[in-house]
C-alpha positions, 0 to 999 in steps of 0.5 A: 550495460555491464554484467553487474547491473542490478535489475528491478525485482520481479512482480513475485518478489515485490508482491511477497515482500510488500504483501507480507509487510502489509499483512503483518499489521492486519493480522496484528490488529484484526486477528479476531475480526475475519471480515476486516482481515479478509477485506484487508487482504483483498485491499493489500493484493489490489494495492500491491499490484497497482504499486508495482509499476510506479515503484519500478519507474522511481529513480531513487529511494526517496521517490519510492518512499513517496510512492509507498506513502501515497499507496498506503493512503490509497490502501486505507481509502480502499479498505474503508470503501470495501468495509462500508460497501453495504453500509450507509454512512450519514444521510447516504444510502447503503452501497451508494458512491457517496457512502462508500467514498465517505467511509473510505475517507473516514478510515483513511483519516483515522488510520493514517497515523497507525499505518505510519507507525506500523505498516509504513516502516515495515514497507520501507524495510521490505523495499530496502531489502529488495535489489533496486537499481541505483539512480542513474547520474542523470536522474539523481540531479533532478 
């Protein structure tokens, strides 16, 4: 390796970039709903920490974008599940697994298009500003 090799971002750099990019739409949409805002912050922290290792393992920008898209959907499911933790959904009792998962899927379906329009471009921009190593020639042809 040469001295000019680009290293992957650290966890702190990654968390700051992705956390700020993901919380901007939260503040934009839920500034008057403190319960939604705090639940969204909690979900952002969890998903950002879970996303760090798969993003470091990605060989190129397209695979990192796919990981971001998958984790955006995972964030929406987690956000809905946390919001409906004590509420019943349909015929399910409150705090049951089926009610929590149903609410998570409802939020994921309803929030996917707004997330693609607002949060996903911000996440792509934040990750493009981080210094990711270039794909090696052996992994670029896959």
